[in-house]
N, C-alpha and C positions, 0 to 999 in steps of 0.2 A: 776833565772829569772832576766831580766834586764828591766822590765816595771812594773808599778803599777798593771795593770790588771792581768798579769800572776803571779806576785809574790803573790798577795793577794788571788788568786785562789789556787795556789800550796801550799802556806804556811798558813794553816788555823790559823786565829787570828793574822797573821802578818800584820803590817802596813808599807807600802812602805816609807812614809815620816820619820817615826821613824828609820827604817833601815838605810836610807841614812844619816840622822843626826848623828847617832851613828858611822857609818863607817867613815864619814868625820872627826868626833872628834878624832877617833883613829888614823887616818892618820896624822892629823894636830897637835895633842897635846900629843900624847903618845910617849914613848921611844921605842916603838915597831919598829924594823927596817925591819923585814921580815913578810910579810903577805901571807897567803895561803887561796885562795878562792876555794870553792867546788861547783860544778854544777851537780845536779843529773838529767840526761837526761830522760825526759818522754814526753808523747804526747803533753801536754800543752806548753812545752818550747822548743821543738825540733827545732823550727825555730829561736831560740835566742842563739844558741851555739856560733857563731862568734860574735854576738853583746855583749854577756856577757864578752868576752875577752876585747872588746873595752871599755865596762863599767868599768872594773877593771883598765885598762890602764888609763882612764880618772880620775878615783877616786884617784889613786896614783899620777898622774900628775907629777909635777916637784919636788916632795918632796925628791927625792933621795933615797926613800925606795925601797926595793926589794919585788917582789911578784911572786907567781906562781899560776896557775889555774889548778885544777884537775877536769876532767870530768868523771863522774861515771855513770854506768848503773843503772837504777831503779830496785830495787829488791822488789817484792811484798811479804810481810810477812803475807798477808791475813788480813790486817787492814782496814782502812777507805776507801781506794780507790777500785774502781771496776777494773776488769781485763783490760777494755778498757783504763784506765788511763796510763797503762804502755806500750801500743802499740805504737811503733814509726816506721817511715819509715827508715829501716836499711840503705839503700843506701844513703839517704839524710844525715843522721847522720854521717855515715862514711866519706862521701865526705867533710863535714864541718870540721870534726876532722883532716882529712888528710891535708887540707889546713892550719889549725892552727899549726899542728905539723911540717909542712915543713917551716913555716914562723917564728915561735917563739921557743926559747929554754926553756921557762918557762911554757910550756904547757905539761900536763901529763894526761894520761887516763887509766882507767881500762876497758874501753869499747873495745871489741874485734874488731880490725882492721885487716881484712883479704883480 
C-alpha cells in the first residue's frame, strides 16, 4: 500500500508514520545498497499498484541506491481475511502490471500475466 488508509487497513497494527520514518532512515543512514519492496495485490490495494512503484522511486530518491519491486498475488491461507478480501479485478491488475513491466526493468511479478 502507498497510503495511510490502505496500509493501516491491510497491515493490522501497522502505523503508516512509523513505516515511513523507518524506511527513510534505512535509505538515508544504512549501508544497505539494494532494496527490495514487496506488494501483495488484494482488493483493498489493487488501485495502488502503479502508485506503489512511484512511492518506492520517491523513497529511494537521489540516494544512488538500487531497488526492485515485486508484485505478488494474494494467497488466502484461511486466516483473518474473508474471501472477498482477495477478490480483485483481474484485467485491471494485469493492465497495471503490464504497463510497469514495459516501462521499468526493476519490476517483477509472480502474478499471472496472460
